[in-house]
C-alpha positions, 0 to 999 in steps of 0.5 A, spaced: 500 500 499 502 506 498 499 512 502 498 519 499 498 526 502 492 529 502 492 537 502 485 538 505 484 544 500 490 547 500 498 546 500 498 547 508 505 545 511 506 551 513 498 553 514 498 557 508 491 559 506 492 557 498 495 554 493 502 557 490 500 561 483 498 555 477 498 550 482 491 546 483 489 540 488 488 536 482 495 537 480 498 534 486 500 527 486 498 526 479 505 522 477 507 528 474 512 534 477 509 540 476 513 546 477 508 551 480 507 546 486 514 544 487 514 547 494 515 544 501 508 547 503 506 543 497 510 537 500 514 538 493 507 536 488 506 531 493 513 528 492 512 528 484 518 532 484 525 530 488 524 533 495 531 536 497 533 534 504 531 538 510 537 542 513 538 545 520 544 550 522 545 554 528 544 560 524 537 558 521 531 561 522 525 557 524 521 561 518 525 558 513 523 552 509 529 548 511 533 548 505 541 548 504 540 556 502 535 558 507 536 552 513 532 552 520 534 553 527 531 547 531 531 540 531 523 540 532 522 543 526 527 540 521 523 533 524 516 536 522 518 538 515 521 532 514 516 527 516 510 531 515 504 528 511 509 522 508 509 515 510 517 516 509 521 522 512 527 526 509 533 526 511 535 532 516 543 534 515 545 538 521 550 543 520 557 544 525 555 548 531 553 549 538 545 548 537 541 551 543 536 547 548 530 545 543 525 544 548 520 542 544 518 535 543 518 532 536 515 525 534 517 522 527 510 517 528 514 511 529 517 512 521 524 511 521 528 518 520 535 519 518 539 525 522 546 525 519 552 531 520 552 536 513 559 535 512 563 529 514 569 532 515 567 538 520 566 537 527 560 534 530 554 538 531 553 540 539 546 540 542 546 544 549 543 540 555 536 543 557 
């Protein structure tokens, strides 16, 4: 069985009220990568398009979408972005540096998730104790 993401009428991973221009519900998960729906909020056209891994960096911002160019700051949000709406989580890459305590709980809902260093040659990331 394959379970498909059903957006409930909007591309709503970030609570956006509407689809991006040129994207509609009939385009999501139709087996064709539609550029207009190829956003993190629309699940990269319900994974019809290749989805980039989620990137976490100490200089990131949780208002970002978790791409390499716009990383997020907290592990909780990285896991949410990686796993929301799908049976398989995207990998999370962690940039080197020290991260503040992220006291927000996160759940991958019984799904495997890969959390790896962004750069194997760099010092390992450090997560502060709460």
